[in-house]
N, C-alpha and C positions, 0 to 999 in steps of 0.2 A: 246636304240632303238628309242625313240621319236626324238632324234636329227637326226638320219638317215632318219626317215620318213619326218621330216621337210626339210632336205636337198633335198629330192626327190620332195617335193611340191614346194620348192622355185626355184630350178634349172631345174626341169624336170616336166612340168605340167602333172597331172594325165590325163589319157585318159578318155573321157566321155563314158557314157554307150553305145552309138551307135558306138563308135570307138573301143571299146575293142573287141579283137578277141574272138572266141568262147570257148577257153580253158583257165582255170585258174588253179592255183596250189592248190591242197588240202594239208592241213597240220594240225597238232594239234591245238586246240583252243587257246593255249597260245603262238602260233607263230604269230608275227606281219606280215604285208604285205601291198603291194600297187601295182598299175599298173601305169607305166609311159610311155610317148612317147619316141621313139628313132628317132634321137639321143637326148640324154638328154641335158639340158642346160649347164651342166658342161663339156660336151665333144662334142661340135658342129662340131668338125672336123671328127667325125665318119661318115663313108659312109653308114652304115646300116640304114634302115628306117623300122619302125614298132612299136611294143609295147614290153614292158618288164614287166613280172609278177615276183614279188619278195616275198619270205617268209623268215622271220628272226627268228632264234632260240631265246628262251627266254633270254639267256645270251649274246646276240649279242653285247651289249655295255658295258659289265662288264668284265674288263680285267682279273679278278681272276676267272671267270667262265669257266667250261670245255666246254661251248658252245660259248665262246667268238669268235666273227666274223665268226660264222657258219651260212650259209644261202644257199638257193637254188633260182635260177632264170631261167626263160625261155624267150628267145627272139622269138617272132613271127614276121617274116620278109617278105619282098617282095619275090615272087617266084624265081626271078632271082638273088637273093643275092649270092655273092661269099662267099662260106663257106669252102674254101680250108684251109689247115693248115696255110698257109702264111697270109691269110686274117683274120682268127680267131686271130692269134697272134697279128697282127697289130691293129685290132679293140679293143682287150682287153687292150692293152697298152694305147691306146687313152683314153679308158674309165677310167682306174684306175689312169692314170696320171692327167686327168682332175678332177677326184673326189678328189684326194689328194690336188691339187692346190686350188680347190674351198673351201674345208673345212678348211684346215689348212695352206695354203700357206703363209699367213701373220704371222703365229705363229711359223713357223719353219725357223730359220735363214739359209740362203744359201740353201734353198730347190732346189734340182736339179732332177726333175722327169725324165730327160733323162737317169739317171742311173738305173731307174727301168728296170727289165728284166722279160720276161715271156718265160720259156722253155716249149715247148709243143711237145709231141710225140704221134703218133698213137699207139693204143694198141689193142690187140686182146681180145675182150669181147664177150661172147655169146650173140646172138640176144635177144632183149627183146620182146615187144609185136608187133613189126612192121615186121611181117614175110615176107611181100611182098614189103618192102621198104628198100633201101640201107642205112643202118646206118653207121656212122663213129664215132669211139670212140677215145678220147684222154685223156691223163693224163698230167698235167702240174704243174709247180711251179712258182708262182709269187713272185718275190722279190720286195718289195716296202716299203713305210713308211705308217703305219696305222695312219690315220689322226684324228680319233674321240676320242679315249680314252687314247692312250699312246703316240702318235706322235713319235713312235720309229720304226726302221726297223722290218719288219715282213715277214715271209715266209708263203704263202698260198698254200695249196694243192688244186688243181682244177681237177675235173673230168668233161669232156664235152662229149656230144653226139649231133651229127647233123644229120638231114635228111630233105627231102623235100617231099611234096605231090603235087597235081595238082594246088594248090592255094598259098602255102606259103613255105618258108624255116624256119626251126626250129633249135634252139640251146638250149639245157638244160645244166645247169652247177650246180654242187654242190661244195661249197667252204668251207674250214676250215683250220685253222692252225694245227689242230690235225692230227696225223698220220692216214693213210688211213685204219688202222685196228681198229681205235677208235670207240666207241659205236655210236657217232653222225652220222657216215656214214651209219649206218643201217637206220636211219630216212631219211637222204638225198636220199638214194637209194629208199626208199619207196615212197617219193614224186615224184622222177623221174619216177618210174615204173607206178604210178597212172596216171601221166600226159601223158606219152607216150601211155599208153593203151587207153586213151580217145581221142587221136589225130588220131586214125585210121580212 
């Protein structure tokens, strides 16, 4: 976990107190976290501008843990940010390709991040706390190389929710290599629901 936090601090400067948006992610005390500016230093080609709040499960960096690479994050973006399915797919690929290259590019022979793929599909999910706001829900699978602990191919299940209010565009994502019926998703959903309810 500390390695990931350091990557965030090195490549994506943390937002100062007066730059942080008004919502943060609530999570158990043993979950790590940080807030960084977007685009992060490792993915300067991202078009999105704003901040990212991140919370990491305790086993985030432990390959043998049942919460390995499980985390939640929220992007708080400019109001006019393009949050279409195509834009989300493109920006996520830029993010994860840049992250892998920055962390382990020199340690993985013949790394080719162009082979990473992100399959994203809209899904029908019952509305959460935003009764008067149009929410869009997606599920996706990211095929990439995990750069921190294993440096091996990994499939990440991703659940995404996007919406906008009068001031910002929002994207919340839960991420885990665990199947979507695994216990960790209960906690990821709780973090999401708490965040969404506070953003009304």
